[in-house]
N, C-alpha and C positions, 0 to 999 in steps of 0.2 A: 828648652830652657833648663837651666840648672840654678838652684838657689844656693847662695854662699852666705854662711853666717859664722862669724868668729866664735869659737867655743866659749870665750869669756863673756860674750854678749848675751848668752842664754841665762835666764833666771829660772829657778825652780819654784813652782807654786803659782797661785792665782792673785796674790797680793801685789798687783802691779797696776799702772795706769790703764784706764779703760780702752785706750787705742792701741795697746800692744797686741801682737799676734800671740795666740795660745794654741797649743796642740798637745795631745797625749803622747807619752813615751813610756817604755819599760826598760829598767836597768838590766843590761846583759853582763856587764863586767865593771868592777871598780878597781882602779889602780892607784895605790897610795904614792904620792909624790911630795913628801915632806908636809908643808903647810897646806897643800891642796890635794884634791883627788881628781883623777880623770875618770869620767863616766862614759862608757860605751853604751849607747842606748839604741833601742829599736823604736822608730817613730812610725807615723802613719804610712801605710803601704809598705811596711817592712824597711823603710829607709834607714840607713845607718846614720847615727848622730853621735858626735862627741862633745861633751861639755866639761868645763873645768869648774870645780866647786871648792871653796875654802873649807878646811876641816871644821872650823869653829861654827860655820853657818848651818850645817845639816849633819850632825854626828850620827844620826840613826838610819842612814841610807843602807839598803841591802839589795843584793841581786834578786831579780824577779819583781821588785817593787814597781808599781805603776805610779806615775806622777804626771804633773802638767808642766810643760816648758813654756816660757814666755820670752819674747824678744821684741824690742822696740822696732817700729817700721824702718827707721833710719839705719838700722844695723843689718838689714837684709839687702843683699846685692843679687841682681839677676844677671847671669852670665849668658852670652849668646850661644847659639847652637853648637859651635865647634867645641865648646867646653862641656856640653851636655854629657851626662853619664849614659853609658850604653849597657843594655842587658844582652850580653852575648850568649846567654844560656839557652 
């Protein structure tokens, strides 16, 4: 199985409803895109995660920073086996 989450569905921090999913991540790269930033993150199990954040919401983000990501259950999609990521290493 593979989980699919839209980058704009992710929230930074713990200040979310109790039933949202939460997991730790570390910022690996920040790309400025005008009014928003794209964050390349390393999640649990070294999973790559990409999030989009408005500039005005979190101005102090930095590479190497640990944070908590949150996502509502309805924004998580399970993809069947043929879409699963493979580790060919």
